[in-house]
ZASELUM-750268 format. One record per residue (C-alpha): residue in three letters; x, y negated, z. Coordinates in steps of 0.25 Angstrom, whole numbers, padded with zeros to 4 digits, always signed. Each point is the difference from the previous one (the first is absolute). Example, Ala and Ser with C-alpha at 12.3 -4.5 7.8 and 13.67 -1.06 7.14 Angstrom:
<recs>
ALA+0049+0018+0031SER+0006-0014-0002
</recs>
This chain:
<recs>
ILE+0198-0141+0331PRO+0010+0006-0011GLY+0012+0008+0003ASN+0011+0007-0007HIS-0009+0008-0010ASP-0009-0012-0004TYR+0010-0009-0007TYR+0000+0006-0014ASP-0003-0010-0011GLN-0002-0012+0010LEU-0010+0006+0010ASP-0009+0005-0012GLY-0004+0013+0008PHE-0002-0008+0013ARG-0009-0010-0008ARG-0008+0010-0007GLN-0004+0007+0013PHE+0000-0011+0011ARG-0001-0014-0005GLN-0013-0007-0004PRO-0001+0001-0015ALA+0002-0013-0008VAL-0013-0004-0007ALA-0003-0011-0010ALA-0008-0012+0005ASP-0015-0002-0002GLU-0006-0009-0010ASP+0001-0012+0010GLY+0014+0003+0003GLN-0002+0005+0013ARG+0006+0013+0005ARG-0009+0012+0000GLU-0001+0012+0008TYR+0007+0012-0006GLU-0008+0012-0005LEU+0004+0015+0000GLY+0003-0001-0015ASP+0011-0010+0003MET+0008+0010+0007GLN+0010+0010-0006LEU-0001+0010+0012VAL-0014+0001+0007VAL-0001+0006+0014PRO-0014+0002+0004GLY-0004-0007+0012PHE+0012-0009+0000ARG+0000-0015-0004ARG+0013-0007-0001THR+0002-0013+0007GLN+0015-0002-0001GLU+0005-0011-0009SER+0015+0003+0002SER+0010+0011+0005TYR+0000-0006+0014LEU-0011-0004+0009ALA-0004-0005+0014LEU-0012+0004+0008ARG-0006-0007+0012LEU-0003+0010+0011PRO-0008-0001+0013HIS+0005-0006+0012ASP+0009-0010-0008TRP+0008+0012-0006TRP+0006-0001-0014LEU+0005+0010-0009TRP+0011-0004-0010ALA+0003+0009-0011LEU+0012-0004-0008ASP+0005+0003-0014THR+0015+0001+0002GLU+0004+0012-0009VAL+0008-0008-0010GLY+0007-0008+0011GLN-0001-0015+0003LEU-0014-0006+0002ASP-0005-0009-0012GLU-0005-0014+0002ARG-0014+0004-0002GLN+0000+0011+0011HIS+0008-0009+0009ALA-0010-0011-0001PHE-0012+0009+0002PHE+0005+0005+0014GLN+0006-0013+0004SER-0015-0006-0002LEU-0004+0010+0011CYS+0009-0006+0010THR-0001-0012+0009GLU+0009-0012-0001GLY+0012+0000+0010PRO+0004-0012+0009PRO-0001-0014-0006GLY+0011-0004-0008SER+0004+0014-0003ASP-0002+0008-0014THR-0002+0013+0007VAL-0013+0008+0001ILE-0006+0009+0010PRO-0005+0014-0004PRO-0013+0006+0007PRO+0004+0004+0014LYS-0007+0014-0001LEU+0005+0006-0013ILE+0001+0014-0007ILE+0010+0000-0012ALA-0001+0010-0010SER+0012+0001-0009CYS+0004+0010-0011ALA+0013+0005+0008PRO+0002+0002+0015THR+0007-0010+0008THR+0006+0012+0008VAL+0001+0014-0005PHE+0009+0013+0002GLY+0006-0006+0012GLN+0006-0011-0008LEU+0000-0015+0004ALA-0005-0009-0011ASP+0010-0009-0008ALA-0003-0014+0004ASN+0000-0003-0015ASP-0008+0012-0005GLU-0009-0007-0011LYS-0012+0010+0002ALA-0002-0003+0014ALA+0009-0007+0009ASP+0003-0012-0009ALA-0014-0002-0004PHE-0004-0002+0014VAL+0010-0012+0001GLN-0005-0006-0012LEU-0014+0000+0006GLY+0005-0006+0013VAL-0003+0014+0007SER+0009+0005+0011GLN+0009+0013-0001PRO-0003+0007+0013PHE+0006+0013-0007LEU+0014-0006+0000PRO+0008+0001+0013GLY+0009-0011+0005PRO+0016-0001-0003GLY+0007+0013+0004ARG-0013+0007-0002ASP-0006-0006+0013PHE-0014+0006+0000ALA-0004-0009+0011ASP-0001-0010-0010SER-0010+0007-0009GLY-0014+0004+0001ASP-0008-0009+0009ALA+0012-0009+0002LYS-0002-0006-0014LEU-0014-0003+0002SER-0006-0012+0007ASP-0011+0000+0010GLY-0014+0003-0006GLN+0006+0008-0011CYS-0002+0015-0004ARG+0006+0007-0012LEU-0001+0013-0007ASP+0008+0003-0012LEU-0006+0011-0009SER+0005+0007-0012GLY+0000+0013-0007ASP+0010+0004-0011VAL+0007+0011+0008HIS-0009+0012+0002HIS+0000+0002+0015TYR-0005-0007+0012ALA+0009-0008+0009ARG-0001-0011+0010TYR+0011-0009+0005TRP-0002-0009+0012GLY-0014-0001+0006PRO-0002+0007+0014PRO+0007+0013+0003GLY-0007+0011-0006GLU-0003+0013+0007GLY+0012+0009-0001ALA+0009-0010-0007ARG+0012+0008+0001ALA-0007+0012-0005ALA-0003-0007-0013ARG+0015-0001-0003ARG+0006+0011+0007GLU+0012+0002-0009GLU+0011-0011-0002GLY-0009-0010+0008GLU+0007+0001+0013GLY+0006-0013+0004VAL-0006-0008-0012PRO-0009-0012+0005ALA-0015+0002-0001PRO-0004-0015+0003SER-0014-0002+0005ALA-0009-0012-0001GLU-0014-0004+0005SER-0003-0010-0012TYR+0007+0006-0012ALA+0001+0013-0007SER+0006+0004-0014VAL-0008+0012-0006VAL+0003+0009-0012SER-0013+0006-0004GLY+0003+0007-0014LEU-0007+0014+0002GLY-0010-0003-0010GLY+0011+0002-0011ALA+0001+0012-0009PHE+0010+0007+0009HIS+0007+0000+0013HIS+0013-0007+0002PRO+0009+0007+0010SER+0000-0007+0013GLN+0013+0007+0004THR+0008-0011-0007PHE+0005-0010+0010ALA+0010-0011+0000GLY+0002-0001+0015GLN-0002-0015+0002VAL-0013+0000+0006ARG-0010+0011+0005GLU-0014+0001-0002GLN-0011-0001+0011ALA-0008+0010-0008LEU+0003+0009-0012TYR-0009+0010-0008PRO+0003+0010-0004ASP+0012+0002+0010GLU+0013+0003-0007GLU+0000+0014+0004THR-0014+0003-0006SER+0004-0008-0012ARG+0013+0007-0002GLY-0006+0014+0002GLU-0010-0003-0011VAL+0011-0005-0010ALA+0008+0013+0004GLU-0011+0009-0005ARG-0001-0007-0014ILE+0013-0006-0004PHE+0008+0013-0001LYS-0010+0006-0009PHE+0004-0003-0015TRP-0015+0001-0005ASN-0004-0010+0010VAL+0011-0010-0005LYS-0005+0003-0014SER-0014-0004+0003GLY+0005-0013+0006GLY+0005-0006-0013SER+0007+0003-0013VAL+0014+0005+0006HIS-0001+0013-0007VAL-0001-0007-0014ILE+0013-0008+0004GLY+0007+0014+0003PHE-0005+0006-0013LEU+0005-0011-0008LEU+0014-0001+0007ALA+0003+0014-0001PHE-0005+0002-0014VAL+0008-0012-0005ILE+0013+0004+0007TYR+0000+0014-0005PHE-0004-0004-0014ALA+0011-0010-0001VAL+0011+0010+0005ALA-0005+0012-0009ILE-0007-0005-0012PRO+0004-0013-0008GLN+0014+0000-0006SER+0005-0013+0005SER-0003+0001+0015ARG+0002+0015+0000GLN+0014+0000-0005VAL+0004-0011+0009LEU-0007+0005+0013ASN+0006+0014-0002ASN+0014-0006+0001PHE-0003-0007+0013TRP+0009+0006+0010LEU-0011+0001+0011LEU-0009+0008-0008GLN+0011+0009-0004TRP+0004+0001+0015LEU-0014+0004+0003GLY+0000+0011-0010VAL-0011-0006-0009ALA+0007-0005-0012GLN+0011+0005-0009ALA+0010-0009-0008GLN-0005-0004-0014PRO+0007-0008-0011VAL-0006-0013-0002THR-0004-0003-0015PRO-0007-0011-0007THR-0015+0000-0002VAL-0001-0008-0012SER+0008+0001-0013PRO+0007-0012-0006ILE-0002+0004-0014PRO-0011-0010-0004ALA-0003-0005-0014THR+0010-0011+0002PHE+0011+0010+0002ASP+0012-0002-0010PRO-0001+0012-0009SER+0015-0001-0003GLU+0002+0004+0015ALA-0010+0011+0000PRO+0009+0011-0005ASP+0011-0002+0010ALA-0010-0002+0011LEU-0007+0013-0003ALA+0013+0007-0002HIS+0004-0004+0013ILE-0010+0009+0007GLY+0002+0011-0011VAL-0013-0001-0007ALA+0005-0005-0014SER+0013-0001-0007SER+0005-0013-0003GLY-0003+0001-0015GLU-0015+0005+0002ASP-0011-0009-0003TYR-0005-0008+0012GLN-0015+0002-0002ALA+0001+0015-0004ALA+0008+0003+0013LEU-0010-0008+0008ASP-0011+0008-0005ARG+0006+0013+0004VAL+0005-0003+0014SER-0009+0003+0012VAL-0006-0011+0009ARG+0010+0004+0010ASP+0011-0002-0009ALA-0005-0013-0004LEU-0001-0005+0014GLU+0014+0005+0003ALA+0005-0008-0011SER-0003-0012+0009ALA+0011+0004+0008VAL+0010-0006-0010ARG-0002-0014+0006ALA+0002+0004+0014VAL+0013+0007-0003GLU+0007-0012-0003PRO+0008-0006+0012LEU-0006-0012+0007PRO+0003-0014-0004GLY+0013-0004+0007ALA+0002+0014+0005ALA+0012+0010-0003PRO-0002+0010-0012TRP-0004+0014+0003LYS+0011+0010+0002PRO+0000+0013-0008ALA-0005+0007+0012ASP-0006-0008+0011GLY-0004+0010+0011PRO-0011+0010-0003CYS-0006-0009-0011ALA+0004+0001-0015VAL+0004-0012-0007ASP-0013-0001-0008GLN-0009+0002+0012PRO-0008-0012+0004ARG+0005-0009+0011TYR-0008-0007+0010LEU+0002-0011+0010HIS-0008+0006+0012PHE-0013+0007+0004PHE+0007+0014+0003ALA+0004+0002-0014PRO+0011+0011+0000CYS+0008-0007-0011ARG+0002-0013+0005THR+0008-0012-0005GLU+0008-0010+0009TYR-0007-0013+0004THR+0005-0013-0006THR-0001-0013+0008GLN-0010-0005-0009ALA-0009+0012+0002ALA+0001+0000+0015VAL-0003-0015+0001GLY-0012+0002-0009GLU-0006+0011+0009VAL+0003-0008+0013PHE-0007-0012-0007LEU-0013+0008-0002TRP+0000+0005+0015LEU+0002-0015+0004SER-0011-0004-0008LEU-0009+0009+0007VAL+0005-0005+0014VAL-0003-0014-0004ILE-0014+0004-0004GLY-0002+0008+0013PHE+0005-0012+0008GLY-0010-0009-0007ILE-0012+0010+0003TYR+0004+0002+0014ASN+0001-0015+0003ARG-0012-0004-0008GLU-0008-0007+0011LYS+0013-0008+0004ILE+0001-0004-0015PHE-0015-0004-0002GLY-0004-0003+0014SER-0009+0008+0009PRO-0012-0005+0009LEU+0008+0005+0012LYS+0011-0010-0003ALA-0010-0012-0001ALA+0003-0006+0013GLU+0002-0014+0005LYS+0010-0003+0011LYS-0006-0006+0012PRO+0007-0012+0007GLY+0002+0009+0012GLY+0006+0012-0007GLY-0007+0012-0005LYS-0009+0001-0012ARG-0015-0003-0003ARG-0007+0006-0011ILE-0006-0007-0011VAL-0014+0002-0003MET-0002+0002-0015ASN-0009-0008-0008SER-0006+0004-0014LYS+0012-0006-0007PHE+0011+0005+0010ARG+0009+0012-0002ALA+0012+0002+0008GLU+0008+0000-0013LEU-0003-0014-0002GLU+0012-0003+0009ALA+0008+0011-0006LYS+0011-0003-0010PRO+0004+0012-0008GLY+0008-0008-0010PRO+0013+0001+0007TRP-0002+0015+0001LEU-0004+0003-0014ARG+0011-0009-0005VAL+0010+0010+0006LEU-0008+0014-0001VAL-0005-0001-0015PRO+0014-0004-0005LEU+0007+0011+0008ALA-0010+0010-0004PHE+0001-0004-0015ILE+0016+0000+0001PHE+0000+0014+0007GLY-0011+0006-0008PHE+0003-0005-0014GLY+0015+0000+0002GLY-0001+0015+0004LEU-0007+0003-0012TYR+0010-0007-0009LEU+0012+0006+0007MET-0006+0014-0001LYS-0005-0001-0015PRO+0014+0004-0006TYR+0000+0013+0008ARG-0014+0004-0003ASP+0005+0012-0009HIS+0007+0005+0013ILE-0012-0001+0009THR-0008+0013+0001PRO-0015+0000-0005PHE-0004+0000+0015GLY+0009-0012+0003SER-0006-0007-0012SER-0014+0002+0006MET+0005-0006+0013ILE+0004-0012-0006VAL-0013-0002-0008PHE-0007+0002+0013PHE+0009-0011+0006SER-0004-0009-0011ILE-0015+0003+0003ILE+0002-0003+0014TRP+0007-0013-0003ALA-0011-0004-0009VAL-0011+0003+0010ALA+0007-0008+0011ALA+0001-0012-0010ALA-0015+0001-0003ALA-0004+0001+0014LEU+0009-0012+0004ALA-0007-0008-0012ILE-0014+0003+0005ARG+0004-0003+0015TYR+0007-0013-0004SER-0012-0004-0009GLU-0009+0002+0012HIS+0009-0008+0009LEU+0001-0012-0010HIS-0016+0001-0001ILE-0001-0001+0015LYS+0010-0012+0000SER-0008-0007-0010PHE-0012-0001+0010ALA+0008-0010+0008ASP+0009-0007-0010ASP+0005-0001-0015VAL+0009+0011-0004ASP+0012-0002-0008PRO-0004+0006-0014ARG+0015+0005-0001LEU-0003+0009+0011TRP-0010+0008-0007LYS+0010+0004-0011LEU+0006+0010+0009SER-0013+0008+0002GLU-0006-0002-0013ARG+0012+0001-0009VAL+0013+0004+0006LEU-0004+0012+0008PRO-0010+0006-0010ILE+0010-0001-0011LEU+0011+0006+0009ALA-0010+0011+0003ILE-0002+0004-0015VAL+0015-0001-0003SER+0003+0009+0011VAL-0009+0011-0004ALA+0004-0002-0015TRP+0014+0000+0003GLY+0000+0013+0009LEU-0009+0007-0010TRP+0008-0004-0013SER+0014+0001+0006PHE-0001+0012+0009GLY-0014+0007-0003ARG+0004+0004-0014ASN+0010+0010+0006ASN-0012+0008+0006LEU-0013+0006-0006PRO-0012-0008+0004SER-0007+0012+0007LEU+0013+0002+0008LEU+0001-0015+0003VAL-0014+0001+0006SER+0003+0013+0008ASP+0013-0005+0005MET-0006-0014+0005LEU-0012+0007+0007PHE+0010+0009+0007ILE+0009-0012+0005ALA-0013-0007+0004VAL-0006+0011+0008VAL+0013+0005+0007THR+0004-0015+0003ALA-0014-0003+0006ALA-0001+0014+0007ALA+0014-0003+0007ALA-0003-0014+0003GLY-0014+0003+0005VAL+0002+0012+0008VAL+0013-0005+0007GLY-0005-0014+0001LEU-0014+0004+0005GLY+0005+0002+0014TRP+0009-0012+0000SER-0010-0010-0006VAL-0013+0005+0006ALA+0002+0009+0012GLY+0011-0009+0005ASP-0007-0013-0003GLN+0007-0011+0008LYS-0013-0005+0005GLY-0005+0014+0003PRO+0002+0010+0012GLY+0009+0008-0008ALA+0011-0011-0002LYS+0009+0005+0011ASN+0001+0014-0007ARG+0003-0006-0013LYS+0013+0008-0002TRP-0007+0013+0003PHE-0010-0003-0010LEU+0011-0001-0011LEU+0005+0013+0004LEU-0014+0007+0000GLY-0002-0007-0014LEU+0013+0007-0005TRP-0004+0014+0005HIS-0014-0002-0006ALA+0006-0005-0013VAL+0009+0013-0001LEU-0012+0009+0002GLN-0009-0007-0009VAL+0010-0002-0012SER+0008+0013+0001LEU-0009+0011+0005PRO-0010+0002-0012PHE+0011+0000-0010LEU+0009+0010+0008LEU-0011+0009+0002VAL-0003+0001-0015ARG+0014-0001-0005ARG+0006+0010+0009GLY-0012+0008+0004THR-0002+0015-0002TRP-0013+0006+0004ILE+0005+0002+0014THR+0003-0015+0001TRP-0014-0003-0004LEU-0006+0010+0009GLY+0008-0005+0012ALA-0004-0014-0003VAL-0015+0004-0001LEU+0001+0007+0014LEU+0007-0012+0006VAL-0010-0010-0005ALA-0012+0009+0003ALA+0005+0004+0014PRO-0007-0008+0011THR+0012-0009+0002TRP-0010-0011+0003LEU-0002+0006+0013VAL+0014-0002+0004GLY-0001-0015-0004GLU-0013-0001+0008ARG+0005+0006+0012LEU+0013-0008+0000MET-0007-0013-0002LYS-0008+0003+0012ILE+0012+0001+0009LYS-0002-0011+0011SER+0014-0005+0001PRO+0002-0010-0011LYS+0015+0002-0001ALA-0002+0016+0000ARG-0011-0001-0010ARG+0008-0009-0010LEU+0012+0009+0001ALA-0008+0013-0002LEU-0007-0005-0012VAL+0013-0005-0007ALA+0007+0013+0003ALA-0012+0008-0005TRP-0001-0008-0013LEU+0015+0002-0002VAL-0001+0015+0002TYR-0013+0001-0009GLY+0006-0008-0011GLY+0013+0007+0001LEU-0006+0014-0001MET-0008-0005-0013LEU+0013-0005-0006ALA+0007+0013+0003LEU-0010+0008-0007SER+0006-0004-0013TYR+0014+0006+0004LEU-0005+0014+0004PRO+0007+0011-0007SER-0007+0004-0013PHE+0000+0015+0003GLY+0002+0002-0015LEU-0012-0008-0004SER+0002-0011-0010ARG-0002-0015+0001PRO-0009-0002-0012PHE+0000-0015-0001MET+0015-0001+0001SER+0001+0004-0014GLN+0002-0010-0011ASP-0011+0007-0008TRP-0011-0008+0006SER+0000-0011-0011GLY-0011-0007-0008TRP-0014+0002+0004SER+0004+0013+0008GLY+0008-0009+0009LEU-0013-0006+0005LEU-0003+0012+0008PRO+0011-0001+0010ALA-0002-0015+0001LEU-0015+0003+0003ALA+0004+0010+0011ALA+0009-0010+0006GLY-0011-0010+0000ALA-0010+0010+0007ALA+0010+0003+0011GLY+0003-0015+0001ALA-0015-0003+0002VAL-0001+0009+0012LEU+0014-0003+0006CYS-0002-0015-0001CYS-0012+0001+0009LEU+0007+0010+0009TRP+0012-0009+0002PHE-0007-0013+0001GLY-0009+0005+0011TRP+0013+0005+0008TYR+0006-0014-0003LEU-0012-0007+0005GLY-0001+0009+0013VAL+0015-0003+0003ALA-0002-0015-0003LEU-0012-0001+0009THR+0009+0004+0012LEU+0009-0012-0003HIS-0012-0009-0001GLY+0000-0002-0015HIS-0009+0002-0011ASN-0013-0001+0008ASN-0009-0004-0012GLU+0006+0011-0009VAL-0002+0010+0011GLY-0014-0004+0002GLY-0003+0000-0015ALA+0006+0014-0002ALA-0006+0006+0013ARG-0014-0006-0004ILE-0006+0002+0014GLU-0014-0004-0001ARG-0004+0002+0015PHE+0000-0011+0011LYS-0009-0011-0004GLU-0003-0012+0009PHE-0006-0014+0000VAL-0001-0011+0011ARG-0013-0006+0005VAL+0001-0013+0008LYS-0009-0006+0010LEU+0001-0015+0001THR-0003-0008+0013SER+0002-0014+0004THR+0012+0004+0008GLY+0007+0010-0009LEU-0002+0012-0008THR-0001+0015+0002ALA+0005+0010-0011TYR-0005+0014-0001VAL+0009+0009-0009ILE-0008+0011-0005ALA+0007+0012-0007VAL-0004+0013-0007ASP+0011+0011+0000GLU-0008+0008-0011PRO-0008-0008-0010LYS-0011+0008-0005GLU-0009+0001-0013ARG-0014-0006+0001GLY-0009+0007+0009ALA+0011+0007+0008GLU+0002-0004+0015LEU+0010-0010+0003ARG+0007-0001+0013PRO+0004-0014+0003LYS+0009-0004+0012LEU+0005-0013+0006VAL+0015+0000-0002ASP+0002-0014+0006VAL-0008-0011+0007PHE+0006-0013+0004THR-0005-0014+0004LEU+0006-0013-0003ARG-0004-0012+0009VAL+0001-0015-0003LYS+0013-0005+0006GLY-0002-0008+0013GLY-0015+0004+0000ALA-0007+0004+0013
</recs>
C-alpha cells in the first residue's frame, strides 16, 4: 500500500512498481493477460495482481487482511464500497454492516506511536476505521479510561491486529504483557499506563526503512508492551553519530545550505554598493566591530538622454566638475563614472515634499549631501505623515497575505472539516465519492471579498504614497520595495490558481456563476503584472539591475534563514500533535540560539579573523567535542541529560563566538579592509561559505541532539544520524482461535554471504474474544 513517499504525480511511482499494468483489450473485446513488455518496471519472478492501491486478502481460518490507502485522508467512494462489500449486513432494518470478526488492518500510519494516543479524527488511521464500520480499540474512554480500550471495544468472536510501518522502529501497544515490559521503557515511563489486551494489539513495524527513528521520543500518554531497540540503546546509537558534523553532512544537503547562507551574507555586507553602504551603517554590525560607517550614495545616474541640457551645467557645477557656462556634453565626457554617479545625489538633496527645508548646517551632514528616509543612512531626513503611512501600508499588506496563507484551509475547506452533525451530538465523517471534495461546502467568497480588497488597498496604496519620496529612499530600500512588489504578485498569482481550482471542483456539483471566474482569470493576474511593473518602474530605476538582484537575493536568504531556523523548532519539533508540543517554548529558544550561531559565526570569523582566530576555530571544530555530546546524551537521568547538553552547547557556541574577539596580537584582520571589492571580493565570501558549510553541519547536529532530549525532531534526527542497524520483520501464525506473532530482528545487517544473527525481540498471542 502507498505511504508518504509514493504520492508524487498521482501515485505514478506506486503504479509503475506494484499495480497490474493497463492493457488494451484483444480483438474480441475481452480483457487479455498482460505481458512483461506491458510493464515499465520489471522485477524477475514477480507478477503483479493488484488493481488498486488498496487490497483485501482472505486468509486461512476465516482471517482477513485489509490494507488501506489512507495517505491523502478520507476514503474515496470506490475504496469504501470495496471494503463494505466484504462485510456482512447488520440487523434487519439497519443500514450498518459488520466487518469480518478476525481482522488484520494494515495502514500507512500507526494508530499509536511514540506513546501518543491517536486523535479520534486522524484521517490516516482512526477516522478511516469509523468510515468502514470498524471499531477503535486504540482509543481510551472519557478521561483516558484505558479500561474502555482494547478488548472492551471488541465484541465476542472478534480478534484484531493493527499493523503499520512509517516510523522506523518496532513498538507494540496493547496485547499481552511482554517480558520485561518496564525494561522496554525505563526512562520517563514510570506511572504511564501500559494497557494490556488478550484480543487486540497495535503494532509499529517500520524497521525495514532506510534508517532508524530514535525510540527515545515519548509523549507519555500510553506505554508500550514491547519496544525495539529500547530507548537507551537507540539514544546511544544516535549519540555516537549526531555530534559528528561529517555524519550530518552525509545525511542530507545541510552543508550546501550553510555555504549559501554564509556566502550571501558576507557578499551582501562587503561587496555590492547598495547593500554594503546600508548594512555597514547598521548599529548592530558596528557594535559587533565588523562594520564601519559609510556614506550612502546613489548607484545610478539621473543624466539620461531626456535630461534637460539647460539644467546640465548647473547640475554638474553643483558637484564641482564643470563651470556653469561649460558645454554639457564636453563636461560629461571628461568626468569619471564616479563623478557621474555622484551627480545623481542632486535629486536626493532636495527636501522631502511637505518637509521643512534644510538648514545651512544640519548636524554632521552638509547641505548638499543626500538625505534618506531610513535604512541606516547617516544623513537622514524627517518622516512626513504620508511617507510613514505608506510604509505602514506596505507592511499591513504582507500581514493580510500571511493571514490568508495561514488560514487557507479555513478559506477553501479541508477534508478534516467535512463533517455532518449527528442528531445525538458529535461528528460523523463523510465518505468522499469521486465528485466530492471538502471544499464543495466551503465558501471562500466572503473571505476573498475582504482579503483581496485589503491587500490591494494596503499594497498599491503603499506604493502610491511612497512614490513621491523615491529619491529619498536608499538604493537598498528601493530593492526592498521591488521585492515587496514581487511577493505581492506571486501571492496574487497563487491565489488565482488556487481559486480557479476551487471553482473547477465546484463545477462538478453545480453551475458556477461566470462572474466568479473573473477574479482568478482577469483581476488577480492583471494585479500581479501591475504590481511588478509598478515596483520596477517607480523604484527599481533607482538601483542598478545587478544590485537589485543581489539585494533581493540577500533579503530572501536572510528572511528564509531567520524564519526557517527559528521557526523550525516551533513548527516541527514543537508540533502540537507531536510529543514535543509541551516543550514548544523551549524549542523557540533553541531555534534563536541556533540561528545566532548559523547566521553570525561564519561572517564573524572571516570579517574579524586573524590567523590566530582561524587556527583556534580549526582546533575547536577538529577537537573531539563529539565525545562530550555523546557522553552527555548517555546520562541516564532525562532532566540531567537535558540540562547538561544545553549547557555544553551554550559553552561551545560561546567559545566559538569569542574567538573573533580575541586580541589580534598585532596581526591584521585582512578582510576588514575595504580593498576587497570587485572580483577579489569573492575570495572572502568563498572563505565564509566554506566555514558556513562545516559549521552549519556542526550546529545542526548539536541542535538536533538537544532537541531529541525534549522529544522533538525525531524524523530529522533519524535522517541526520542515518543509523542503518536494527532491521526487523513480523511473522504471523494464524489459527482458528487467534494468532501468534513472532518479531524477528537483526541488530547488525550484513552483506550477502555474511553470517546474520537473528533474534526474537517480541512474541505475542492474540485470542478470539470469548473463545475457549
